[in-house]
N, CA, C and O atoms as a printed pandas DataFrame, in Angstrom:
     atom_number atom_name residue_name chain_id  residue_number  x_coord  y_coord  z_coord
0              1         N          UNK        A               1    0.837   -1.180    0.000
1              2        CA          UNK        A               1    0.000    0.000    0.000
2              3         C          UNK        A               1    0.879    1.240    0.000
3              4         O          UNK        A               1    0.681    2.143    0.813
4              5         N          UNK        A               2    1.812    1.288   -0.871
5              6        CA          UNK        A               2    2.711    2.430   -0.994
6              7         C          UNK        A               2    2.012    3.514   -1.814
7              8         O          UNK        A               2    2.272    3.658   -3.009
8              9         N          UNK        A               3    1.140    4.263   -1.179
9             10        CA          UNK        A               3    0.377    5.284   -1.859
10            11         C          UNK        A               3    0.792    6.661   -1.389
11            12         O          UNK        A               3    1.157    6.843   -0.228
12            13         N          UNK        A               4    0.736    7.642   -2.297
13            14        CA          UNK        A               4    0.915    9.012   -1.820
14            15         C          UNK        A               4   -0.184    9.323   -0.806
15            16         O          UNK        A               4   -1.247    8.701   -0.827
16            17         N          UNK        A               5    0.067   10.267    0.066
17            18        CA          UNK        A               5   -0.861   10.551    1.152
18            19         C          UNK        A               5   -2.265   10.855    0.650
19            20         O          UNK        A               5   -3.237   10.385    1.241
20            21         N          UNK        A               6   -2.397   11.623   -0.415
21            22        CA          UNK        A               6   -3.733   11.961   -0.914
22            23         C          UNK        A               6   -4.470   10.718   -1.384
23            24         O          UNK        A               6   -5.684   10.624   -1.204
24            25         N          UNK        A               7   -3.766    9.759   -1.982
25            26        CA          UNK        A               7   -4.410    8.516   -2.410
26            27         C          UNK        A               7   -4.808    7.681   -1.211
27            28         O          UNK        A               7   -5.864    7.049   -1.227
28            29         N          UNK        A               8   -4.000    7.661   -0.184
29            30        CA          UNK        A               8   -4.343    6.926    1.024
30            31         C          UNK        A               8   -5.584    7.537    1.663
31            32         O          UNK        A               8   -6.485    6.813    2.087
32            33         N          UNK        A               9   -5.636    8.843    1.733
33            34        CA          UNK        A               9   -6.802    9.525    2.294
34            35         C          UNK        A               9   -8.061    9.163    1.521
35            36         O          UNK        A               9   -9.085    8.826    2.115
36            37         N          UNK        A              10   -7.984    9.232    0.213
37            38        CA          UNK        A              10   -9.130    8.879   -0.633
38            39         C          UNK        A              10   -9.530    7.424   -0.448
39            40         O          UNK        A              10  -10.717    7.101   -0.403
40            41         N          UNK        A              11   -8.546    6.556   -0.341
41            42        CA          UNK        A              11   -8.822    5.135   -0.141
42            43         C          UNK        A              11   -9.542    4.898    1.193
43            44         O          UNK        A              11  -10.472    4.094    1.261
44            45         N          UNK        A              12   -9.117    5.589    2.238
45            46        CA          UNK        A              12   -9.766    5.465    3.542
46            47         C          UNK        A              12  -11.202    5.977    3.494
47            48         O          UNK        A              12  -12.110    5.336    4.025
48            49         N          UNK        A              13  -11.407    7.109    2.870
49            50        CA          UNK        A              13  -12.749    7.692    2.770
50            51         C          UNK        A              13  -13.668    6.777    1.972
51            52         O          UNK        A              13  -14.806    6.536    2.374
52            53         N          UNK        A              14  -13.185    6.270    0.853
53            54        CA          UNK        A              14  -13.978    5.356    0.025
54            55         C          UNK        A              14  -14.300    4.085    0.789
55            56         O          UNK        A              14  -15.426    3.591    0.734
56            57         N          UNK        A              15  -13.321    3.556    1.497
57            58        CA          UNK        A              15  -13.520    2.339    2.284
58            59         C          UNK        A              15  -14.604    2.550    3.340
59            60         O          UNK        A              15  -15.477    1.700    3.517
60            61         N          UNK        A              16  -14.547    3.680    4.037
61            62        CA          UNK        A              16  -15.560    3.973    5.050
62            63         C          UNK        A              16  -16.954    4.052    4.429
63            64         O          UNK        A              16  -17.918    3.530    4.989
64            65         N          UNK        A              17  -17.056    4.695    3.289
65            66        CA          UNK        A              17  -18.358    4.806    2.621
66            67         C          UNK        A              17  -18.884    3.439    2.185
67            68         O          UNK        A              17  -20.051    3.115    2.406
68            69         N          UNK        A              18  -18.020    2.647    1.567
69            70        CA          UNK        A              18  -18.433    1.341    1.061
70            71         C          UNK        A              18  -18.894    0.407    2.162
71            72         O          UNK        A              18  -19.803   -0.398    1.961
72            73         N          UNK        A              19  -18.269    0.514    3.330
73            74        CA          UNK        A              19  -18.571   -0.397    4.429
74            75         C          UNK        A              19  -19.416    0.258    5.527
75            76         O          UNK        A              19  -19.623   -0.325    6.591
76            77         N          UNK        A              20  -19.900    1.475    5.256
77            78        CA          UNK        A              20  -20.754    2.201    6.194
78            79         C          UNK        A              20  -20.102    2.308    7.576
79            80         O          UNK        A              20  -20.708    1.982    8.597
80            81         N          UNK        A              21  -18.858    2.772    7.577
81            82        CA          UNK        A              21  -18.083    2.904    8.812
82            83         C          UNK        A              21  -17.860    4.367    9.157
83            84         O          UNK        A              21  -17.852    5.236    8.285
84            85         N          UNK        A              22  -17.682    4.614   10.421
85            86        CA          UNK        A              22  -17.291    5.943   10.889
86            87         C          UNK        A              22  -15.781    5.943   11.131
87            88         O          UNK        A              22  -15.125    4.904   11.063
88            89         N          UNK        A              23  -15.256    7.110   11.408
89            90        CA          UNK        A              23  -13.836    7.191   11.772
90            91         C          UNK        A              23  -13.581    6.386   13.044
91            92         O          UNK        A              23  -12.521    5.780   13.202
92            93         N          UNK        A              24  -14.557    6.383   13.944
93            94        CA          UNK        A              24  -14.427    5.604   15.173
94            95         C          UNK        A              24  -14.332    4.112   14.894
95            96         O          UNK        A              24  -13.539    3.404   15.517
96            97         N          UNK        A              25  -15.151    3.633   13.947
97            98        CA          UNK        A              25  -15.094    2.223   13.562
98            99         C          UNK        A              25  -13.730    1.878   12.965
99           100         O          UNK        A              25  -13.133    0.853   13.295
100          101         N          UNK        A              26  -13.256    2.746   12.088
101          102        CA          UNK        A              26  -11.961    2.525   11.451
102          103         C          UNK        A              26  -10.838    2.554   12.490
103          104         O          UNK        A              26   -9.909    1.748   12.433
104          105         N          UNK        A              27  -10.932    3.472   13.423
105          106        CA          UNK        A              27   -9.918    3.567   14.481
106          107         C          UNK        A              27   -9.913    2.306   15.340
107          108         O          UNK        A              27   -8.856    1.739   15.616
108          109         N          UNK        A              28  -11.094    1.873   15.758
109          110        CA          UNK        A              28  -11.195    0.688   16.608
110          111         C          UNK        A              28  -10.660   -0.546   15.875
111          112         O          UNK        A              28   -9.900   -1.330   16.444
112          113         N          UNK        A              29  -11.056   -0.711   14.628
113          114        CA          UNK        A              29  -10.641   -1.886   13.861
114          115         C          UNK        A              29   -9.161   -1.906   13.535
115          116         O          UNK        A              29   -8.553   -2.974   13.457
116          117         N          UNK        A              30   -8.585   -0.746   13.347
117          118        CA          UNK        A              30   -7.167   -0.680   12.979
118          119         C          UNK        A              30   -6.257   -0.482   14.182
119          120         O          UNK        A              30   -5.034   -0.533   14.047
120          121         N          UNK        A              31   -6.831   -0.258   15.344
121          122        CA          UNK        A              31   -6.096   -0.035   16.587
122          123         C          UNK        A              31   -5.332    1.290   16.592
123          124         O          UNK        A              31   -4.323    1.432   17.282
124          125         N          UNK        A              32   -5.824    2.255   15.817
125          126        CA          UNK        A              32   -5.280    3.610   15.839
126          127         C          UNK        A              32   -6.286    4.506   16.536
127          128         O          UNK        A              32   -7.447    4.129   16.694
128          129         N          UNK        A              33   -5.861    5.675   16.951
129          130        CA          UNK        A              33   -6.801    6.589   17.602
130          131         C          UNK        A              33   -7.646    7.307   16.544
131          132         O          UNK        A              33   -7.245    7.444   15.388
132          133         N          UNK        A              34   -8.815    7.755   16.972
133          134        CA          UNK        A              34   -9.685    8.511   16.071
134          135         C          UNK        A              34   -8.968    9.774   15.599
135          136         O          UNK        A              34   -9.077   10.158   14.435
136          137         N          UNK        A              35   -8.241   10.411   16.501
137          138        CA          UNK        A              35   -7.504   11.623   16.144
138          139         C          UNK        A              35   -6.462   11.329   15.064
139          140         O          UNK        A              35   -6.270   12.120   14.141
140          141         N          UNK        A              36   -5.798   10.189   15.191
141          142        CA          UNK        A              36   -4.785    9.826   14.196
142          143         C          UNK        A              36   -5.443    9.569   12.839
143          144         O          UNK        A              36   -4.914    9.977   11.806
144          145         N          UNK        A              37   -6.593    8.893   12.841
145          146        CA          UNK        A              37   -7.329    8.653   11.592
146          147         C          UNK        A              37   -7.706    9.986   10.956
147          148         O          UNK        A              37   -7.512   10.173    9.754
148          149         N          UNK        A              38   -8.242   10.912   11.746
149          150        CA          UNK        A              38   -8.600   12.247   11.237
150          151         C          UNK        A              38   -7.385   12.928   10.614
151          152         O          UNK        A              38   -7.469   13.476    9.515
152          153         N          UNK        A              39   -6.267   12.890   11.316
153          154        CA          UNK        A              39   -5.062   13.564   10.828
154          155         C          UNK        A              39   -4.517   12.925    9.557
155          156         O          UNK        A              39   -4.023   13.628    8.676
156          157         N          UNK        A              40   -4.600   11.624    9.455
157          158        CA          UNK        A              40   -4.147   10.940    8.246
158          159         C          UNK        A              40   -5.057   11.304    7.075
159          160         O          UNK        A              40   -4.583   11.629    5.987
160          161         N          UNK        A              41   -6.373   11.247    7.312
161          162        CA          UNK        A              41   -7.327   11.558    6.249
162          163         C          UNK        A              41   -7.228   13.002    5.784
163          164         O          UNK        A              41   -7.419   13.288    4.602
164          165         N          UNK        A              42   -6.932   13.910    6.698
165          166        CA          UNK        A              42   -6.852   15.329    6.333
166          167         C          UNK        A              42   -5.502   15.693    5.726
167          168         O          UNK        A              42   -5.339   16.786    5.183
168          169         N          UNK        A              43   -4.543   14.790    5.815
169          170        CA          UNK        A              43   -3.218   15.060    5.268
170          171         C          UNK        A              43   -2.323   15.834    6.207
171          172         O          UNK        A              43   -1.254   16.295    5.805
172          173         N          UNK        A              44   -2.740   15.984    7.455
173          174        CA          UNK        A              44   -1.933   16.733    8.422
174          175         C          UNK        A              44   -0.685   15.975    8.850
175          176         O          UNK        A              44    0.320   16.581    9.223
176          177         N          UNK        A              45   -0.749   14.649    8.798
177          178        CA          UNK        A              45    0.398   13.825    9.182
178          179         C          UNK        A              45    0.630   12.746    8.131
179          180         O          UNK        A              45   -0.273   12.378    7.381
180          181         N          UNK        A              46    1.830   12.264    8.100
181          182        CA          UNK        A              46    2.160   11.127    7.261
182          183         C          UNK        A              46    2.175    9.893    8.150
183          184         O          UNK        A              46    2.900    9.854    9.145
184          185         N          UNK        A              47    1.382    8.884    7.802
185          186        CA          UNK        A              47    1.343    7.689    8.655
186          187         C          UNK        A              47    2.665    6.935    8.604
187          188         O          UNK        A              47    3.362    6.930    7.589
188          189         N          UNK        A              48    2.987    6.306    9.713
189          190        CA          UNK        A              48    4.183    5.468    9.750
190          191         C          UNK        A              48    3.904    4.190    8.965
191          192         O          UNK        A              48    2.754    3.897    8.637
192          193         N          UNK        A              49    4.938    3.443    8.668
193          194        CA          UNK        A              49    4.757    2.163    7.978
194          195         C          UNK        A              49    3.921    1.211    8.831
195          196         O          UNK        A              49    3.116    0.446    8.300
196          197         N          UNK        A              50    4.109    1.253   10.143
197          198        CA          UNK        A              50    3.308    0.411   11.035
198          199         C          UNK        A              50    1.828    0.779   10.952
199          200         O          UNK        A              50    0.966   -0.100   10.924
200          201         N          UNK        A              51    1.537    2.073   10.913
201          202        CA          UNK        A              51    0.146    2.512   10.801
202          203         C          UNK        A              51   -0.466    2.096    9.473
203          204         O          UNK        A              51   -1.615    1.657    9.422
204          205         N          UNK        A              52    0.294    2.232    8.414
205          206        CA          UNK        A              52   -0.191    1.807    7.096
206          207         C          UNK        A              52   -0.489    0.317    7.113
207          208         O          UNK        A              52   -1.504   -0.120    6.570
208          209         N          UNK        A              53    0.381   -0.463    7.729
209          210        CA          UNK        A              53    0.163   -1.909    7.805
210          211         C          UNK        A              53   -1.075   -2.248    8.617
211          212         O          UNK        A              53   -1.821   -3.153    8.244
212          213         N          UNK        A              54   -1.313   -1.545    9.720
213          214        CA          UNK        A              54   -2.517   -1.774   10.524
214          215         C          UNK        A              54   -3.774   -1.447    9.724
215          216         O          UNK        A              54   -4.754   -2.191    9.761
216          217         N          UNK        A              55   -3.739   -0.333    9.006
217          218        CA          UNK        A              55   -4.891    0.045    8.182
218          219         C          UNK        A              55   -5.126   -0.976    7.070
219          220         O          UNK        A              55   -6.259   -1.382    6.811
220          221         N          UNK        A              56   -4.054   -1.374    6.430
221          222        CA          UNK        A              56   -4.148   -2.353    5.338
222          223         C          UNK        A              56   -4.713   -3.678    5.847
223          224         O          UNK        A              56   -5.576   -4.279    5.207
224          225         N          UNK        A              57   -4.228   -4.123    6.986
225          226        CA          UNK        A              57   -4.695   -5.384    7.566
226          227         C          UNK        A              57   -6.197   -5.313    7.866
227          228         O          UNK        A              57   -6.943   -6.240    7.554
228          229         N          UNK        A              58   -6.624   -4.219    8.467
229          230        CA          UNK        A              58   -8.041   -4.066    8.786
230          231         C          UNK        A              58   -8.886   -3.998    7.524
231          232         O          UNK        A              58   -9.921   -4.660    7.434
232          233         N          UNK        A              59   -8.458   -3.208    6.553
233          234        CA          UNK        A              59   -9.219   -3.074    5.319
234          235         C          UNK        A              59   -9.323   -4.397    4.577
235          236         O          UNK        A              59  -10.373   -4.720    4.021
236          237         N          UNK        A              60   -8.252   -5.152    4.565
237          238        CA          UNK        A              60   -8.284   -6.467    3.915
238          239         C          UNK        A              60   -9.222   -7.429    4.640
239          240         O          UNK        A              60   -9.910   -8.223    3.999
240          241         N          UNK        A              61   -9.255   -7.363    5.949
241          242        CA          UNK        A              61  -10.133   -8.268    6.716
242          243         C          UNK        A              61  -11.603   -7.912    6.464
243          244         O          UNK        A              61  -12.445   -8.808    6.398
244          245         N          UNK        A              62  -11.918   -6.647    6.327
245          246        CA          UNK        A              62  -13.298   -6.235    6.056
246          247         C          UNK        A              62  -13.709   -6.567    4.622
247          248         O          UNK        A              62  -14.873   -6.870    4.360
248          249         N          UNK        A              63  -12.753   -6.509    3.696
249          250        CA          UNK        A              63  -13.056   -6.793    2.293
250          251         C          UNK        A              63  -13.414   -8.266    2.110
251          252         O          UNK        A              63  -14.210   -8.611    1.236
252          253         N          UNK        A              64  -12.830   -9.130    2.930
253          254        CA          UNK        A              64  -13.080  -10.564    2.827
254          255         C          UNK        A              64  -14.367  -10.964    3.527
255          256         O          UNK        A              64  -14.921  -12.029    3.253
256          257         N          UNK        A              65  -14.845  -10.118    4.426
257          258        CA          UNK        A              65  -16.053  -10.458    5.218
258          259         C          UNK        A              65  -17.321  -10.323    4.405
259          260         O          UNK        A              65  -18.412  -10.569    4.918
Protein backbone atom coordinates (compact mmCIF):
# COMPACT_ATOMS: atom_id res chain seq x y z
CA UNK A 1 0.00 0.00 0.00
CA UNK A 2 2.71 2.43 -0.99
CA UNK A 3 0.38 5.28 -1.86
CA UNK A 4 0.91 9.01 -1.82
CA UNK A 5 -0.86 10.55 1.15
CA UNK A 6 -3.73 11.96 -0.91
CA UNK A 7 -4.41 8.52 -2.41
CA UNK A 8 -4.34 6.93 1.02
CA UNK A 9 -6.80 9.52 2.29
CA UNK A 10 -9.13 8.88 -0.63
CA UNK A 11 -8.82 5.14 -0.14
CA UNK A 12 -9.77 5.47 3.54
CA UNK A 13 -12.75 7.69 2.77
CA UNK A 14 -13.98 5.36 0.03
CA UNK A 15 -13.52 2.34 2.28
CA UNK A 16 -15.56 3.97 5.05
CA UNK A 17 -18.36 4.81 2.62
CA UNK A 18 -18.43 1.34 1.06
CA UNK A 19 -18.57 -0.40 4.43
CA UNK A 20 -20.75 2.20 6.19
CA UNK A 21 -18.08 2.90 8.81
CA UNK A 22 -17.29 5.94 10.89
CA UNK A 23 -13.84 7.19 11.77
CA UNK A 24 -14.43 5.60 15.17
CA UNK A 25 -15.09 2.22 13.56
CA UNK A 26 -11.96 2.53 11.45
CA UNK A 27 -9.92 3.57 14.48
CA UNK A 28 -11.19 0.69 16.61
CA UNK A 29 -10.64 -1.89 13.86
CA UNK A 30 -7.17 -0.68 12.98
CA UNK A 31 -6.10 -0.03 16.59
CA UNK A 32 -5.28 3.61 15.84
CA UNK A 33 -6.80 6.59 17.60
CA UNK A 34 -9.68 8.51 16.07
CA UNK A 35 -7.50 11.62 16.14
CA UNK A 36 -4.78 9.83 14.20
CA UNK A 37 -7.33 8.65 11.59
CA UNK A 38 -8.60 12.25 11.24
CA UNK A 39 -5.06 13.56 10.83
CA UNK A 40 -4.15 10.94 8.25
CA UNK A 41 -7.33 11.56 6.25
CA UNK A 42 -6.85 15.33 6.33
CA UNK A 43 -3.22 15.06 5.27
CA UNK A 44 -1.93 16.73 8.42
CA UNK A 45 0.40 13.82 9.18
CA UNK A 46 2.16 11.13 7.26
CA UNK A 47 1.34 7.69 8.66
CA UNK A 48 4.18 5.47 9.75
CA UNK A 49 4.76 2.16 7.98
CA UNK A 50 3.31 0.41 11.04
CA UNK A 51 0.15 2.51 10.80
CA UNK A 52 -0.19 1.81 7.10
CA UNK A 53 0.16 -1.91 7.81
CA UNK A 54 -2.52 -1.77 10.52
CA UNK A 55 -4.89 0.05 8.18
CA UNK A 56 -4.15 -2.35 5.34
CA UNK A 57 -4.70 -5.38 7.57
CA UNK A 58 -8.04 -4.07 8.79
CA UNK A 59 -9.22 -3.07 5.32
CA UNK A 60 -8.28 -6.47 3.92
CA UNK A 61 -10.13 -8.27 6.72
CA UNK A 62 -13.30 -6.24 6.06
CA UNK A 63 -13.06 -6.79 2.29
CA UNK A 64 -13.08 -10.56 2.83
CA UNK A 65 -16.05 -10.46 5.22
